[in-house]
C-alpha positions as CSV (number, residue, x, y, z in Angstrom):
1,X,122.4,155.5,103.3
2,X,123.9,152.5,101.0
3,X,127.5,152.5,102.6
4,X,125.8,152.1,106.0
5,X,123.7,149.2,104.7
6,X,126.8,147.6,103.3
7,X,128.7,148.2,106.5
8,X,126.3,146.6,108.4
9,X,126.0,143.8,106.2
10,X,129.4,143.1,106.1
11,X,129.5,143.4,109.7
12,X,126.5,140.6,110.2
13,X,128.5,138.3,107.7
14,X,131.6,138.3,109.5
15,X,129.9,137.8,112.8
16,X,128.0,134.9,111.3
17,X,131.6,133.4,110.0
18,X,133.0,133.6,113.4
19,X,129.9,131.6,115.0
20,X,131.7,128.3,113.9
21,X,134.9,129.3,116.2
22,X,132.6,130.2,119.0
23,X,130.9,127.4,119.0
24,X,134.2,124.8,118.8
25,X,135.2,126.6,122.0
26,X,132.2,124.8,123.7
27,X,132.7,121.3,122.4
28,X,131.2,122.2,119.0
29,X,130.6,119.7,116.4
30,X,132.9,116.8,118.3
31,X,130.5,117.0,121.3
32,X,129.0,113.4,122.1
33,X,131.6,111.5,120.3
34,X,133.3,108.4,122.5
35,X,136.4,109.2,124.0
36,X,138.2,106.7,122.0
37,X,137.4,108.6,118.9
38,X,138.5,111.7,120.0
39,X,141.9,110.7,121.5
40,X,142.8,108.1,119.2
41,X,140.9,108.4,116.0
42,X,139.2,104.8,116.6
43,X,135.6,106.2,115.3
44,X,132.6,104.0,114.3
45,X,129.4,105.0,112.2
46,X,127.7,106.4,115.5
47,X,130.6,108.8,115.9
48,X,130.2,110.3,112.6
49,X,126.5,110.1,112.9
50,X,126.8,112.5,115.8
51,X,129.3,114.8,114.1
52,X,126.4,115.2,111.3
53,X,123.7,115.7,113.6
54,X,125.9,118.3,115.6
55,X,126.5,120.1,112.1
56,X,122.7,120.2,111.2
57,X,121.6,121.4,114.7
58,X,124.2,124.1,114.2
59,X,122.9,125.1,110.9
60,X,119.4,124.9,111.8
61,X,119.4,126.4,115.3
62,X,122.3,128.9,114.9
63,X,122.5,129.9,111.3
64,X,118.8,129.5,109.6
65,X,116.5,130.1,112.4
66,X,118.0,133.6,113.2
67,X,118.6,134.4,109.4
68,X,114.6,133.6,108.8
69,X,113.4,135.5,111.6
70,X,115.6,138.7,110.6
71,X,113.8,138.2,106.9
72,X,110.4,137.8,108.4
73,X,111.1,141.0,110.2
74,X,112.4,142.8,107.4
75,X,109.8,141.5,105.1
76,X,107.1,142.9,107.8
77,X,108.6,146.3,108.0
78,X,108.6,146.7,104.3
79,X,105.0,145.7,104.1
80,X,104.4,148.3,107.0
81,X,106.3,151.1,105.6
82,X,105.3,150.5,102.3
83,X,103.5,153.9,101.8
84,X,100.8,152.4,100.0
85,X,103.2,151.2,97.2
86,X,102.2,148.0,95.9
87,X,105.3,146.9,94.5
88,X,107.2,147.3,98.1
89,X,103.9,145.2,99.5
90,X,104.6,142.2,97.1
91,X,108.2,142.4,97.9
92,X,107.8,142.5,101.4
93,X,105.2,139.6,101.1
94,X,107.8,137.7,98.9
95,X,110.6,138.1,101.5
96,X,108.5,137.1,104.3
97,X,107.0,133.7,102.4
98,X,110.7,132.9,101.4
99,X,112.0,133.3,104.5
100,X,109.5,130.9,105.9
101,X,109.7,128.5,102.9
102,X,113.4,128.6,103.2
103,X,113.6,127.5,107.0
104,X,110.9,124.8,106.4
105,X,113.3,123.5,104.0
106,X,116.0,123.5,106.6
107,X,114.0,122.0,109.1
108,X,112.7,119.5,107.0
109,X,116.1,118.1,105.9
110,X,117.4,118.3,109.6
111,X,114.6,115.8,110.5
112,X,115.1,113.8,107.8
113,X,118.9,113.6,108.3
114,X,118.3,112.8,112.1
115,X,115.8,110.2,111.5
116,X,117.9,108.5,109.1
117,X,121.0,108.5,111.4
118,X,118.9,107.4,114.4
119,X,117.5,104.4,112.1
120,X,121.0,103.4,110.9
121,X,122.5,103.7,114.3
122,X,120.0,101.5,115.8
123,X,119.0,104.0,118.6
124,X,115.6,104.3,120.0
125,X,113.3,106.6,117.5
126,X,111.3,109.1,119.4
127,X,109.8,112.3,118.6
128,X,112.1,114.2,120.6
129,X,115.1,112.5,119.9
130,X,114.5,113.4,116.1
131,X,113.9,117.0,117.0
132,X,116.5,117.8,119.2
133,X,119.1,115.8,117.6
134,X,120.3,114.0,120.8
135,X,118.6,110.6,119.9
136,X,121.9,109.1,118.5
137,X,122.7,106.3,121.2
138,X,125.8,104.3,120.6
139,X,125.5,101.7,123.8
140,X,124.1,98.8,121.7
141,X,125.9,99.2,118.2
142,X,127.8,96.4,117.1
143,X,126.4,93.9,119.8
């Protein structure tokens, strides 16, 4: 049983480590930057901000959210199948709360970074631009 669990965790870890490669195949972290930055390397702060936003969006949506969901499910299953054992119920509650708190920290950090980058690039600050990370608009920078 322990060997199967280790094999499953190893497979999930390797799949998680391959996600950045899959994301890069679809534009990845460099999506949304100016053509001059991508082709000739002449980048400004706004392009760097978009890359940072893309990285945090990847970490939040593709790593932290699925991991938090899995841990909430695991904690809930531990509590359901505890067979009346107070230690397993307590362990399940700790896992559940840790997953929720961890995702809240990641989500909060992402919101702070997006808000700071939108303010630093002079883009329009709206609620949707802060949440989705697409609020960095480089059109008026430097004028």
